[in-house]
LUMVEX-324050 format. One record per atom (N, C-alpha, C): x, y, z; atom name. Coordinates in nm, 4 decimals, decimal comma. Layout:
<c1 X; c2 Y; c3 Z; atome CA>
...
This chain:
<c1 0,0807; c2 -0,1168; c3 0,0000; atome N>
<c1 0,0000; c2 0,0000; c3 0,0000; atome CA>
<c1 0,0864; c2 0,1250; c3 0,0000; atome C>
<c1 0,0500; c2 0,2198; c3 -0,0824; atome N>
<c1 0,1241; c2 0,3433; c3 -0,0964; atome CA>
<c1 0,0609; c2 0,4540; c3 -0,0129; atome C>
<c1 0,1475; c2 0,5313; c3 0,0605; atome N>
<c1 0,0958; c2 0,6467; c3 0,1345; atome CA>
<c1 0,1516; c2 0,7735; c3 0,0706; atome C>
<c1 0,0704; c2 0,8750; c3 0,0654; atome N>
<c1 0,1120; c2 1,0027; c3 0,0073; atome CA>
<c1 0,1600; c2 1,0972; c3 0,1175; atome C>
<c1 0,2641; c2 1,1722; c3 0,0863; atome N>
<c1 0,3139; c2 1,2701; c3 0,1826; atome CA>
<c1 0,2242; c2 1,3925; c3 0,1797; atome C>
<c1 0,1870; c2 1,4420; c3 0,2966; atome N>
<c1 0,1036; c2 1,5610; c3 0,3043; atome CA>
<c1 0,1727; c2 1,6631; c3 0,3933; atome C>
<c1 0,1709; c2 1,7930; c3 0,3500; atome N>
<c1 0,2303; c2 1,8988; c3 0,4303; atome CA>
<c1 0,3770; c2 1,9202; c3 0,3989; atome C>
<c1 0,4394; c2 2,0059; c3 0,4799; atome N>
<c1 0,5791; c2 2,0424; c3 0,4608; atome CA>
<c1 0,6645; c2 1,9794; c3 0,5702; atome C>
<c1 0,7888; c2 1,9574; c3 0,5377; atome N>
<c1 0,8792; c2 1,9043; c3 0,6389; atome CA>
<c1 0,9305; c2 2,0197; c3 0,7250; atome C>
<c1 0,9887; c2 1,9862; c3 0,8366; atome N>
<c1 1,0417; c2 2,0871; c3 0,9275; atome CA>
<c1 1,1540; c2 2,1669; c3 0,8625; atome C>
<c1 1,2360; c2 2,1031; c3 0,7848; atome N>
<c1 1,3469; c2 2,1711; c3 0,7158; atome CA>
<c1 1,2933; c2 2,2737; c3 0,6173; atome C>
<c1 1,1928; c2 2,2387; c3 0,5419; atome N>
<c1 1,1349; c2 2,3327; c3 0,4458; atome CA>
<c1 1,0783; c2 2,4553; c3 0,5169; atome C>
<c1 1,0104; c2 2,4357; c3 0,6269; atome N>
<c1 0,9552; c2 2,5480; c3 0,7032; atome CA>
<c1 1,0665; c2 2,6363; c3 0,7603; atome C>
<c1 1,1737; c2 2,5754; c3 0,8072; atome N>
<c1 1,2847; c2 2,6528; c3 0,8622; atome CA>
<c1 1,3535; c2 2,7362; c3 0,7535; atome C>
<c1 1,3630; c2 2,6829; c3 0,6348; atome N>
<c1 1,4218; c2 2,7583; c3 0,5237; atome CA>
<c1 1,3365; c2 2,8791; c3 0,4901; atome C>
<c1 1,2069; c2 2,8628; c3 0,4865; atome N>
<c1 1,1157; c2 2,9745; c3 0,4577; atome CA>
<c1 1,1271; c2 3,0820; c3 0,5657; atome C>
<c1 1,1320; c2 3,0430; c3 0,6919; atome N>
<c1 1,1452; c2 3,1387; c3 0,8020; atome CA>
<c1 1,2790; c2 3,2122; c3 0,7923; atome C>
<c1 1,3847; c2 3,1421; c3 0,7576; atome N>
<c1 1,5161; c2 3,2054; c3 0,7440; atome CA>
<c1 1,5155; c2 3,3080; c3 0,6315; atome C>
<c1 1,4535; c2 3,2762; c3 0,5189; atome N>
<c1 1,4454; c2 3,3695; c3 0,4062; atome CA>
<c1 1,3669; c2 3,4938; c3 0,4454; atome C>
<c1 1,2561; c2 3,4760; c3 0,5147; atome N>
<c1 1,1757; c2 3,5909; c3 0,5602; atome CA>
<c1 1,2564; c2 3,6769; c3 0,6573; atome C>
<c1 1,3327; c2 3,6149; c3 0,7453; atome N>
<c1 1,4172; c2 3,6885; c3 0,8388; atome CA>
<c1 1,5239; c2 3,7713; c3 0,7690; atome C>
<c1 1,5855; c2 3,7154; c3 0,6671; atome N>
<c1 1,6872; c2 3,7880; c3 0,5908; atome CA>
<c1 1,6248; c2 3,9067; c3 0,5186; atome C>
<c1 1,5097; c2 3,8865; c3 0,4567; atome N>
<c1 1,4416; c2 3,9966; c3 0,3874; atome CA>
<c1 1,4019; c2 4,1072; c3 0,4847; atome C>
<c1 1,3558; c2 4,0717; c3 0,6028; atome N>
<c1 1,3179; c2 4,1715; c3 0,7030; atome CA>
<c1 1,4405; c2 4,2487; c3 0,7510; atome C>
<c1 1,5533; c2 4,1809; c3 0,7660; atome N>
<c1 1,6757; c2 4,2475; c3 0,8105; atome CA>
<c1 1,7243; c2 4,3492; c3 0,7079; atome C>
<c1 1,6975; c2 4,3257; c3 0,5817; atome N>
<c1 1,7351; c2 4,4196; c3 0,4759; atome CA>
<c1 1,6335; c2 4,5335; c3 0,4659; atome C>
<c1 1,5069; c2 4,5029; c3 0,4820; atome N>
<c1 1,4013; c2 4,6009; c3 0,4620; atome CA>
<c1 1,3923; c2 4,7035; c3 0,5745; atome C>
<c1 1,4194; c2 4,6660; c3 0,6978; atome N>
<c1 1,4025; c2 4,7574; c3 0,8100; atome CA>
<c1 1,4945; c2 4,8795; c3 0,8015; atome C>
<c1 1,6243; c2 4,8662; c3 0,7784; atome N>
<c1 1,7073; c2 4,9863; c3 0,7638; atome CA>
<c1 1,6669; c2 5,0725; c3 0,6444; atome C>
<c1 1,6272; c2 5,0094; c3 0,5358; atome N>
<c1 1,5830; c2 5,0850; c3 0,4191; atome CA>
<c1 1,4579; c2 5,1650; c3 0,4514; atome C>
<c1 1,3693; c2 5,1082; c3 0,5293; atome N>
<c1 1,2466; c2 5,1788; c3 0,5681; atome CA>
<c1 1,2795; c2 5,2954; c3 0,6613; atome C>
<c1 1,3749; c2 5,2774; c3 0,7525; atome N>
<c1 1,4141; c2 5,3867; c3 0,8419; atome CA>
<c1 1,4757; c2 5,5019; c3 0,7623; atome C>
<c1 1,5560; c2 5,4723; c3 0,6614; atome N>
<c1 1,6100; c2 5,5767; c3 0,5743; atome CA>
<c1 1,4980; c2 5,6500; c3 0,5021; atome C>
<c1 1,3987; c2 5,5759; c3 0,4555; atome N>
<c1 1,2850; c2 5,6359; c3 0,3870; atome CA>
<c1 1,2104; c2 5,7320; c3 0,4793; atome C>
<c1 1,1903; c2 5,6937; c3 0,6040; atome N>
<c1 1,1209; c2 5,7792; c3 0,7006; atome CA>
<c1 1,2005; c2 5,9074; c3 0,7239; atome C>
<c1 1,3317; c2 5,8959; c3 0,7427; atome N>
<c1 1,4157; c2 6,0137; c3 0,7644; atome CA>
<c1 1,4117; c2 6,1065; c3 0,6429; atome C>
<c1 1,4167; c2 6,0507; c3 0,5238; atome N>
<c1 1,4114; c2 6,1331; c3 0,4023; atome CA>
<c1 1,2776; c2 6,2050; c3 0,3895; atome C>
<c1 1,1696; c2 6,1383; c3 0,4258; atome N>
<c1 1,0388; c2 6,2034; c3 0,4159; atome CA>
<c1 1,0279; c2 6,3190; c3 0,5143; atome C>
<c1 1,0869; c2 6,3040; c3 0,6332; atome N>
<c1 1,0847; c2 6,4129; c3 0,7313; atome CA>
<c1 1,1690; c2 6,5302; c3 0,6832; atome C>
<c1 1,2818; c2 6,5023; c3 0,6221; atome N>
<c1 1,3645; c2 6,6094; c3 0,5694; atome CA>
<c1 1,2996; c2 6,6767; c3 0,4495; atome C>
<c1 1,2247; c2 6,6024; c3 0,3707; atome N>
<c1 1,1601; c2 6,6634; c3 0,2547; atome CA>
<c1 1,0530; c2 6,7627; c3 0,2982; atome C>
<c1 0,9892; c2 6,7392; c3 0,4136; atome N>
<c1 0,8949; c2 6,8384; c3 0,4651; atome CA>
<c1 0,9674; c2 6,9693; c3 0,4951; atome C>
<c1 1,0826; c2 6,9585; c3 0,5596; atome N>
<c1 1,1608; c2 7,0783; c3 0,5906; atome CA>
<c1 1,2046; c2 7,1488; c3 0,4629; atome C>
<c1 1,2454; c2 7,0739; c3 0,3630; atome N>
<c1 1,2900; c2 7,1344; c3 0,2377; atome CA>
<c1 1,1749; c2 7,2071; c3 0,1672; atome C>
<c1 1,0529; c2 7,1585; c3 0,1826; atome N>
<c1 0,9371; c2 7,2270; c3 0,1251; atome CA>
<c1 0,9177; c2 7,3627; c3 0,1905; atome C>
<c1 0,9249; c2 7,3670; c3 0,3238; atome N>
<c1 0,9132; c2 7,4942; c3 0,3941; atome CA>
<c1 1,0298; c2 7,5862; c3 0,3595; atome C>
<c1 1,1491; c2 7,5297; c3 0,3465; atome N>
<c1 1,2661; c2 7,6108; c3 0,3126; atome CA>
<c1 1,2559; c2 7,6703; c3 0,1725; atome C>
<c1 1,1969; c2 7,5970; c3 0,0798; atome N>
<c1 1,1839; c2 7,6504; c3 -0,0555; atome CA>
<c1 1,0886; c2 7,7696; c3 -0,0587; atome C>
<c1 0,9873; c2 7,7674; c3 0,0279; atome N>
<c1 0,8971; c2 7,8823; c3 0,0391; atome CA>
<c1 0,9728; c2 8,0030; c3 0,0933; atome C>
<c1 1,0552; c2 7,9802; c3 0,1961; atome N>
<c1 1,1355; c2 8,0890; c3 0,2531; atome CA>
<c1 1,2372; c2 8,1398; c3 0,1513; atome C>
<c1 1,2932; c2 8,0491; c3 0,0742; atome N>
<c1 1,3905; c2 8,0863; c3 -0,0290; atome CA>
<c1 1,3261; c2 8,1803; c3 -0,1307; atome C>
<c1 1,2048; c2 8,1496; c3 -0,1698; atome N>
<c1 1,1335; c2 8,2343; c3 -0,2650; atome CA>
<c1 1,1091; c2 8,3726; c3 -0,2066; atome C>
<c1 1,0694; c2 8,3776; c3 -0,0793; atome N>
<c1 1,0443; c2 8,5065; c3 -0,0143; atome CA>
<c1 1,1702; c2 8,5926; c3 -0,0100; atome C>
<c1 1,2820; c2 8,5324; c3 0,0280; atome N>
<c1 1,4076; c2 8,6072; c3 0,0358; atome CA>
<c1 1,4520; c2 8,6516; c3 -0,1034; atome C>
<c1 1,4398; c2 8,5638; c3 -0,2019; atome N>
<c1 1,4801; c2 8,5985; c3 -0,3383; atome CA>
<c1 1,3964; c2 8,7132; c3 -0,3936; atome C>
<c1 1,2658; c2 8,7125; c3 -0,3664; atome N>
<c1 1,1796; c2 8,8220; c3 -0,4117; atome CA>
<c1 1,2165; c2 8,9532; c3 -0,3427; atome C>
<c1 1,2489; c2 8,9468; c3 -0,2146; atome N>
<c1 1,2896; c2 9,0671; c3 -0,1414; atome CA>
<c1 1,4175; c2 9,1247; c3 -0,2005; atome C>
<c1 1,5140; c2 9,0377; c3 -0,2289; atome N>
<c1 1,6408; c2 9,0836; c3 -0,2865; atome CA>
<c1 1,6187; c2 9,1420; c3 -0,4255; atome C>
<c1 1,5337; c2 9,0792; c3 -0,5051; atome N>
<c1 1,5064; c2 9,1293; c3 -0,6402; atome CA>
<c1 1,4393; c2 9,2667; c3 -0,6350; atome C>
<c1 1,3543; c2 9,2891; c3 -0,5361; atome N>
<c1 1,2831; c2 9,4167; c3 -0,5252; atome CA>
<c1 1,3685; c2 9,5261; c3 -0,4619; atome C>
<c1 1,4497; c2 9,4916; c3 -0,3617; atome N>
<c1 1,5204; c2 9,5919; c3 -0,2827; atome CA>
<c1 1,6715; c2 9,5931; c3 -0,3014; atome C>
<c1 1,7252; c2 9,4964; c3 -0,3741; atome N>
<c1 1,8685; c2 9,4827; c3 -0,3994; atome CA>
<c1 1,9509; c2 9,4763; c3 -0,2700; atome C>
<c1 1,8909; c2 9,4213; c3 -0,1651; atome N>
<c1 1,9598; c2 9,3988; c3 -0,0387; atome CA>
<c1 1,8912; c2 9,2835; c3 0,0339; atome C>
<c1 1,9598; c2 9,2261; c3 0,1294; atome N>
<c1 1,9006; c2 9,1172; c3 0,2065; atome CA>
<c1 1,8009; c2 9,1722; c3 0,3076; atome C>
<c1 1,6963; c2 9,0949; c3 0,3379; atome N>
<c1 1,6028; c2 9,1382; c3 0,4418; atome CA>
<c1 1,6726; c2 9,1477; c3 0,5768; atome C>
<c1 1,6267; c2 9,2395; c3 0,6601; atome N>
<c1 1,6901; c2 9,2609; c3 0,7903; atome CA>
<c1 1,6622; c2 9,1471; c3 0,8878; atome C>
<c1 1,5457; c2 9,0850; c3 0,8767; atome N>
<c1 1,5103; c2 8,9761; c3 0,9680; atome CA>
<c1 1,4068; c2 8,8863; c3 0,9015; atome C>
<c1 1,3612; c2 8,7861; c3 0,9748; atome N>
<c1 1,2660; c2 8,6892; c3 0,9195; atome CA>
<c1 1,1328; c2 8,7548; c3 0,8843; atome C>
<c1 1,0890; c2 8,8514; c3 0,9641; atome N>
<c1 0,9622; c2 8,9200; c3 0,9345; atome CA>
<c1 0,9712; c2 8,9976; c3 0,8037; atome C>
<c1 1,0800; c2 9,0686; c3 0,7840; atome N>
<c1 1,0983; c2 9,1437; c3 0,6595; atome CA>
<c1 1,1061; c2 9,0499; c3 0,5402; atome C>
<c1 1,1611; c2 8,9308; c3 0,5630; atome N>
<c1 1,1724; c2 8,8326; c3 0,4552; atome CA>
<c1 1,0402; c2 8,7615; c3 0,4288; atome C>
<c1 0,9473; c2 8,7706; c3 0,5220; atome N>
<c1 0,8194; c2 8,7014; c3 0,5071; atome CA>
<c1 0,8276; c2 8,5544; c3 0,5431; atome C>
<c1 0,9163; c2 8,5209; c3 0,6373; atome N>
<c1 0,9360; c2 8,3817; c3 0,6777; atome CA>
<c1 0,8576; c2 8,3548; c3 0,8051; atome C>
<c1 0,7769; c2 8,2518; c3 0,8025; atome N>
<c1 0,7038; c2 8,2078; c3 0,9215; atome CA>
<c1 0,8000; c2 8,1258; c3 1,0061; atome C>
<c1 0,8471; c2 8,1813; c3 1,1172; atome N>
<c1 0,9488; c2 8,1138; c3 1,1984; atome CA>
<c1 0,8930; c2 8,0009; c3 1,2843; atome C>
<c1 0,7613; c2 7,9941; c3 1,2992; atome N>
<c1 0,7000; c2 7,8862; c3 1,3769; atome CA>
<c1 0,5809; c2 7,8304; c3 1,2989; atome C>
<c1 0,6073; c2 7,7565; c3 1,1908; atome N>
<c1 0,4965; c2 7,7043; c3 1,1096; atome CA>
<c1 0,4099; c2 7,6068; c3 1,1894; atome C>
<c1 0,2811; c2 7,6361; c3 1,1953; atome N>
<c1 0,1905; c2 7,5548; c3 1,2776; atome CA>
<c1 0,1522; c2 7,4239; c3 1,2106; atome C>
<c1 0,1630; c2 7,4171; c3 1,0800; atome N>
<c1 0,1219; c2 7,2952; c3 1,0099; atome CA>
<c1 0,2382; c2 7,2021; c3 0,9784; atome C>
<c1 0,3521; c2 7,2227; c3 1,0440; atome N>
<c1 0,4686; c2 7,1353; c3 1,0237; atome CA>
<c1 0,4663; c2 7,0224; c3 1,1252; atome C>
<c1 0,4815; c2 6,9017; c3 1,0765; atome N>
<c1 0,4795; c2 6,7849; c3 1,1652; atome CA>
<c1 0,6168; c2 6,7525; c3 1,2218; atome C>
<c1 0,7220; c2 6,7812; c3 1,1480; atome N>
<c1 0,8553; c2 6,7388; c3 1,1887; atome CA>
<c1 0,9526; c2 6,8546; c3 1,2088; atome C>
<c1 0,9012; c2 6,9760; c3 1,2074; atome N>
<c1 0,9844; c2 7,0936; c3 1,2292; atome CA>
<c1 0,9349; c2 7,1699; c3 1,3507; atome C>
<c1 1,0272; c2 7,2197; c3 1,4302; atome N>
<c1 0,9863; c2 7,3002; c3 1,5443; atome CA>
<c1 1,0024; c2 7,4486; c3 1,5170; atome C>
<c1 1,0917; c2 7,4870; c3 1,4277; atome N>
<c1 1,1141; c2 7,6286; c3 1,4001; atome CA>
<c1 1,1889; c2 7,6474; c3 1,2694; atome C>
<c1 1,1768; c2 7,7689; c3 1,2175; atome N>
<c1 1,2577; c2 7,8107; c3 1,1038; atome CA>
<c1 1,3345; c2 7,9340; c3 1,1466; atome C>
<c1 1,4511; c2 7,9546; c3 1,0899; atome N>
<c1 1,5329; c2 8,0689; c3 1,1264; atome CA>
<c1 1,5872; c2 8,1394; c3 1,0049; atome C>
<c1 1,6330; c2 8,2622; c3 1,0291; atome N>
<c1 1,6913; c2 8,3429; c3 0,9231; atome CA>
<c1 1,8044; c2 8,4227; c3 0,9848; atome C>
<c1 1,9210; c2 8,4198; c3 0,9253; atome N>
<c1 2,0345; c2 8,4950; c3 0,9777; atome CA>
<c1 2,1317; c2 8,5263; c3 0,8659; atome C>
<c1 2,2128; c2 8,6279; c3 0,8904; atome N>
<c1 2,3185; c2 8,6636; c3 0,7975; atome CA>
<c1 2,4402; c2 8,5773; c3 0,8245; atome C>
<c1 2,5048; c2 8,5345; c3 0,7183; atome N>
<c1 2,6289; c2 8,4594; c3 0,7318; atome CA>
<c1 2,7466; c2 8,5449; c3 0,6878; atome C>
<c1 2,7188; c2 8,6629; c3 0,6393; atome N>
<c1 2,8202; c2 8,7556; c3 0,5905; atome CA>
<c1 2,7494; c2 8,8752; c3 0,5315; atome C>
<c1 2,8223; c2 8,9652; c3 0,4709; atome N>
<c1 2,7580; c2 9,0858; c3 0,4187; atome CA>
<c1 2,6664; c2 9,0567; c3 0,2998; atome C>
<c1 2,6975; c2 8,9532; c3 0,2233; atome N>
<c1 2,6127; c2 8,9187; c3 0,1093; atome CA>
<c1 2,5608; c2 8,7759; c3 0,1181; atome C>
<c1 2,5702; c2 8,7144; c3 0,2354; atome N>
<c1 2,5249; c2 8,5765; c3 0,2512; atome CA>
<c1 2,4192; c2 8,5673; c3 0,3604; atome C>
<c1 2,3271; c2 8,4742; c3 0,3407; atome N>
<c1 2,2220; c2 8,4519; c3 0,4387; atome CA>
<c1 2,1976; c2 8,3028; c3 0,4527; atome C>
<c1 2,1472; c2 8,2620; c3 0,5675; atome N>
<c1 2,1097; c2 8,1227; c3 0,5895; atome CA>
<c1 1,9649; c2 8,1177; c3 0,6356; atome C>
<c1 1,8872; c2 8,0364; c3 0,5688; atome N>
<c1 1,7511; c2 8,0069; c3 0,6112; atome CA>
<c1 1,7547; c2 7,8633; c3 0,6606; atome C>
<c1 1,7138; c2 7,8400; c3 0,7848; atome N>
<c1 1,7273; c2 7,7053; c3 0,8408; atome CA>
<c1 1,5949; c2 7,6523; c3 0,8921; atome C>
<c1 1,5883; c2 7,5212; c3 0,9035; atome N>
<c1 1,4734; c2 7,4523; c3 0,9626; atome CA>
<c1 1,5253; c2 7,3611; c3 1,0721; atome C>
<c1 1,4685; c2 7,3730; c3 1,1910; atome N>
<c1 1,5054; c2 7,2866; c3 1,3028; atome CA>
<c1 1,4120; c2 7,1672; c3 1,3020; atome C>
<c1 1,4683; c2 7,0487; c3 1,2909; atome N>
<c1 1,3895; c2 6,9272; c3 1,2789; atome CA>
<c1 1,3687; c2 6,8625; c3 1,4154; atome C>
<c1 1,2519; c2 6,8050; c3 1,4332; atome N>
<c1 1,2227; c2 6,7282; c3 1,5534; atome CA>
<c1 1,1783; c2 6,5889; c3 1,5113; atome C>
<c1 1,1757; c2 6,4969; c3 1,6044; atome N>
<c1 1,1308; c2 6,3593; c3 1,5795; atome CA>
<c1 1,2111; c2 6,2884; c3 1,4711; atome C>
<c1 1,3339; c2 6,3294; c3 1,4508; atome N>
<c1 1,4161; c2 6,2650; c3 1,3492; atome CA>
<c1 1,5464; c2 6,2139; c3 1,4085; atome C>
<c1 1,5784; c2 6,2571; c3 1,5290; atome N>
<c1 1,7081; c2 6,2252; c3 1,5879; atome CA>
<c1 1,7276; c2 6,0767; c3 1,6149; atome C>
<c1 1,6221; c2 6,0038; c3 1,6451; atome N>
<c1 1,6368; c2 5,8601; c3 1,6688; atome CA>
<c1 1,6827; c2 5,7895; c3 1,5414; atome C>
<c1 1,6327; c2 5,8356; c3 1,4272; atome N>
<c1 1,6727; c2 5,7757; c3 1,2997; atome CA>
<c1 1,8148; c2 5,8181; c3 1,2644; atome C>
<c1 1,8485; c2 5,9435; c3 1,2902; atome N>
<c1 1,9806; c2 5,9947; c3 1,2556; atome CA>
<c1 2,0872; c2 5,9574; c3 1,3572; atome C>
<c1 2,0458; c2 5,9073; c3 1,4719; atome N>
<c1 2,1371; c2 5,8721; c3 1,5816; atome CA>
<c1 2,2177; c2 5,9930; c3 1,6284; atome C>
<c1 2,1509; c2 6,1069; c3 1,6405; atome N>
<c1 2,2153; c2 6,2268; c3 1,6925; atome CA>
<c1 2,1389; c2 6,2747; c3 1,8138; atome C>
<c1 2,2071; c2 6,3460; c3 1,8992; atome N>
<c1 2,1429; c2 6,4009; c3 2,0183; atome CA>
<c1 2,0961; c2 6,5430; c3 1,9892; atome C>
<c1 1,9888; c2 6,5843; c3 2,0543; atome N>
<c1 1,9381; c2 6,7196; c3 2,0370; atome CA>
<c1 1,8666; c2 6,7376; c3 1,9055; atome C>
<c1 1,8477; c2 6,8623; c3 1,8662; atome N>
<c1 1,7781; c2 6,8901; c3 1,7413; atome CA>
<c1 1,8779; c2 6,8938; c3 1,6264; atome C>
<c1 1,8293; c2 6,8654; c3 1,5078; atome N>
<c1 1,9122; c2 6,8688; c3 1,3881; atome CA>
<c1 1,8615; c2 6,9793; c3 1,2981; atome C>
<c1 1,9521; c2 7,0398; c3 1,2237; atome N>
<c1 1,9130; c2 7,1495; c3 1,1357; atome CA>
<c1 1,9578; c2 7,1226; c3 0,9934; atome C>
<c1 1,8748; c2 7,1666; c3 0,9030; atome N>
<c1 1,9057; c2 7,1641; c3 0,7612; atome CA>
<c1 1,8654; c2 7,3009; c3 0,7085; atome C>
<c1 1,9313; c2 7,3468; c3 0,6032; atome N>
<c1 1,8987; c2 7,4805; c3 0,5572; atome CA>
<c1 1,9434; c2 7,5086; c3 0,4166; atome C>
<c1 1,9209; c2 7,6327; c3 0,3778; atome N>
<c1 1,9642; c2 7,6826; c3 0,2486; atome CA>
<c1 2,0510; c2 7,8045; c3 0,2734; atome C>
<c1 2,1644; c2 7,8103; c3 0,2074; atome N>
<c1 2,2536; c2 7,9249; c3 0,2197; atome CA>
<c1 2,2493; c2 8,0006; c3 0,0890; atome C>
<c1 2,2154; c2 8,1290; c3 0,0976; atome N>
<c1 2,2061; c2 8,2127; c3 -0,0208; atome CA>
<c1 2,3194; c2 8,3129; c3 -0,0275; atome C>
<c1 2,3737; c2 8,3304; c3 -0,1467; atome N>
<c1 2,4778; c2 8,4297; c3 -0,1706; atome CA>
<c1 2,4217; c2 8,5278; c3 -0,2727; atome C>
<c1 2,4206; c2 8,6561; c3 -0,2353; atome N>
<c1 2,3646; c2 8,7604; c3 -0,3210; atome CA>
<c1 2,4725; c2 8,8137; c3 -0,4141; atome C>
<c1 2,4385; c2 8,8216; c3 -0,5408; atome N>
<c1 2,5269; c2 8,8853; c3 -0,6380; atome CA>
<c1 2,4923; c2 9,0338; c3 -0,6401; atome C>
<c1 2,5868; c2 9,1168; c3 -0,6011; atome N>
<c1 2,5594; c2 9,2602; c3 -0,5949; atome CA>
<c1 2,5438; c2 9,3221; c3 -0,7340; atome C>
<c1 2,5974; c2 9,2582; c3 -0,8346; atome N>
<c1 2,5864; c2 9,3137; c3 -0,9698; atome CA>
<c1 2,4521; c2 9,2815; c3 -1,0339; atome C>
<c1 2,4019; c2 9,1594; c3 -1,0147; atome N>
<c1 2,2759; c2 9,1211; c3 -1,0787; atome CA>
<c1 2,1558; c2 9,1261; c3 -0,9845; atome C>
<c1 2,1789; c2 9,1299; c3 -0,8536; atome N>
<c1 2,0678; c2 9,1319; c3 -0,7578; atome CA>
<c1 1,9975; c2 8,9988; c3 -0,7458; atome C>
<c1 2,0664; c2 8,8905; c3 -0,7796; atome N>
<c1 2,0073; c2 8,7578; c3 -0,7677; atome CA>
<c1 2,0733; c2 8,6820; c3 -0,6527; atome C>
<c1 2,0057; c2 8,5776; c3 -0,6080; atome N>
<c1 2,0561; c2 8,4958; c3 -0,4987; atome CA>
<c1 2,0835; c2 8,3565; c3 -0,5515; atome C>
<c1 2,2039; c2 8,3048; c3 -0,5243; atome N>
<c1 2,2391; c2 8,1680; c3 -0,5586; atome CA>
<c1 2,2307; c2 8,0853; c3 -0,4318; atome C>
<c1 2,1519; c2 7,9780; c3 -0,4362; atome N>
<c1 2,1244; c2 7,8980; c3 -0,3164; atome CA>
<c1 2,1966; c2 7,7649; c3 -0,3210; atome C>
<c1 2,2401; c2 7,7186; c3 -0,2052; atome N>
<c1 2,2951; c2 7,5838; c3 -0,1914; atome CA>
<c1 2,2434; c2 7,5237; c3 -0,0612; atome C>
<c1 2,2335; c2 7,3935; c3 -0,0593; atome N>
<c1 2,1830; c2 7,3238; c3 0,0585; atome CA>
<c1 2,2946; c2 7,3079; c3 0,1611; atome C>
<c1 2,2579; c2 7,3209; c3 0,2875; atome N>
<c1 2,3543; c2 7,3068; c3 0,3964; atome CA>
<c1 2,2951; c2 7,2177; c3 0,5046; atome C>
<c1 2,3825; c2 7,1533; c3 0,5782; atome N>
<c1 2,3402; c2 7,0661; c3 0,6872; atome CA>
<c1 2,4235; c2 7,0964; c3 0,8101; atome C>
<c1 2,3663; c2 7,0687; c3 0,9253; atome N>
<c1 2,4352; c2 7,0955; c3 1,0509; atome CA>
<c1 2,5505; c2 6,9979; c3 1,0729; atome C>
<c1 2,5330; c2 6,8747; c3 1,0247; atome N>
<c1 2,6393; c2 6,7751; c3 1,0406; atome CA>
<c1 2,6371; c2 6,6792; c3 0,9220; atome C>
<c1 2,7462; c2 6,6094; c3 0,9041; atome N>
<c1 2,7593; c2 6,5212; c3 0,7878; atome CA>
<c1 2,6704; c2 6,3976; c3 0,7969; atome C>
<c1 2,6188; c2 6,3658; c3 0,9146; atome N>
<c1 2,5290; c2 6,2516; c3 0,9302; atome CA>
<c1 2,4033; c2 6,2688; c3 0,8453; atome C>
<c1 2,3623; c2 6,3923; c3 0,8250; atome N>
<c1 2,2373; c2 6,4199; c3 0,7540; atome CA>
<c1 2,2491; c2 6,4123; c3 0,6030; atome C>
<c1 2,3703; c2 6,4097; c3 0,5481; atome N>
<c1 2,3874; c2 6,4142; c3 0,4037; atome CA>
<c1 2,3124; c2 6,3041; c3 0,3306; atome C>
<c1 2,3134; c2 6,1848; c3 0,3847; atome N>
<c1 2,2499; c2 6,0732; c3 0,3134; atome CA>
<c1 2,0981; c2 6,0827; c3 0,3108; atome C>
<c1 2,0403; c2 6,1698; c3 0,3946; atome N>
<c1 1,8947; c2 6,1848; c3 0,3999; atome CA>
<c1 1,8447; c2 6,3066; c3 0,3232; atome C>
<c1 1,9347; c2 6,3905; c3 0,2782; atome N>
<c1 1,8955; c2 6,5110; c3 0,2060; atome CA>
<c1 1,8409; c2 6,4712; c3 0,0692; atome C>
<c1 1,7328; c2 6,5368; c3 0,0238; atome N>
<c1 1,6736; c2 6,5019; c3 -0,1059; atome CA>
<c1 1,7724; c2 6,5138; c3 -0,2216; atome C>
<c1 1,7416; c2 6,4456; c3 -0,3296; atome N>
<c1 1,8332; c2 6,4357; c3 -0,4440; atome CA>
<c1 1,8676; c2 6,5715; c3 -0,5039; atome C>
<c1 1,7749; c2 6,6668; c3 -0,5012; atome N>
<c1 1,8039; c2 6,7969; c3 -0,5606; atome CA>
<c1 1,9002; c2 6,8794; c3 -0,4749; atome C>
<c1 1,9389; c2 6,8279; c3 -0,3597; atome N>
<c1 2,0334; c2 6,8974; c3 -0,2706; atome CA>
<c1 2,1560; c2 6,8130; c3 -0,2416; atome C>
<c1 2,1930; c2 6,7264; c3 -0,3273; atome N>
<c1 2,3074; c2 6,6391; c3 -0,3021; atome CA>
<c1 2,4400; c2 6,7145; c3 -0,2927; atome C>
<c1 2,4416; c2 6,8429; c3 -0,3303; atome N>
<c1 2,5627; c2 6,9232; c3 -0,3206; atome CA>
<c1 2,5780; c2 6,9861; c3 -0,1827; atome C>
<c1 2,5086; c2 6,9336; c3 -0,0833; atome N>
<c1 2,5055; c2 6,9934; c3 0,0501; atome CA>
<c1 2,6435; c2 7,0010; c3 0,1123; atome C>
<c1 2,6611; c2 7,1017; c3 0,1962; atome N>
<c1 2,7859; c2 7,1194; c3 0,2693; atome CA>
<c1 2,7532; c2 7,1518; c3 0,4140; atome C>
<c1 2,8518; c2 7,1380; c3 0,4996; atome N>
<c1 2,8345; c2 7,1717; c3 0,6405; atome CA>
<c1 2,8639; c2 7,3203; c3 0,6574; atome C>
<c1 2,7796; c2 7,3879; c3 0,7323; atome N>
<c1 2,7953; c2 7,5321; c3 0,7505; atome CA>
<c1 2,8768; c2 7,5590; c3 0,8766; atome C>
<c1 2,9738; c2 7,6463; c3 0,8647; atome N>
<c1 3,0544; c2 7,6812; c3 0,9810; atome CA>
<c1 2,9982; c2 7,7969; c3 1,0628; atome C>
<c1 2,9317; c2 7,8992; c3 1,0021; atome N>
<c1 2,8803; c2 8,0063; c3 1,0878; atome CA>
<c1 2,7684; c2 7,9565; c3 1,1787; atome C>
<c1 2,7368; c2 8,0385; c3 1,2757; atome N>
<c1 2,6294; c2 8,0015; c3 1,3689; atome CA>
<c1 2,4976; c2 7,9897; c3 1,2944; atome C>
<c1 2,4219; c2 7,8886; c3 1,3297; atome N>
<c1 2,2915; c2 7,8671; c3 1,2681; atome CA>
<c1 2,1891; c2 7,9607; c3 1,3296; atome C>
<c1 2,0931; c2 8,0048; c3 1,2512; atome N>
<c1 1,9851; c2 8,0877; c3 1,3077; atome CA>
<c1 1,8916; c2 8,0053; c3 1,3922; atome C>
């Protein structure tokens, strides 16, 4: 009499569990990077609005705004989920920094305290235009900065 095998053997089940474990080990860090990038992209959206305000002010007045109010920057955006504040400061006579202070991202970045990302603008006195570049508070944040800001650098002057 012939008997048919039914079900899976223990070895087959262990192989499937091992494969699922390996896939999960690869997916979890990738997902954490995705979360950090999405939080930074929110800040970059707010920063691009501030960048436009400062650029329009410079185009109209041929000088940098004196402060965040003159620039039209909302320093405490109420609809931001991952930002606690925005800042505006001079980095030199023709340079300015617009920054965003990030919250709820430090666990992913493995940094203590708040982290900042920003845009540094350099005004051309001859054309009255502003050239912007992305800046980060520390090099840990570079890998999370959106693709359009891959030229980011660390800023040495005091952050706003």
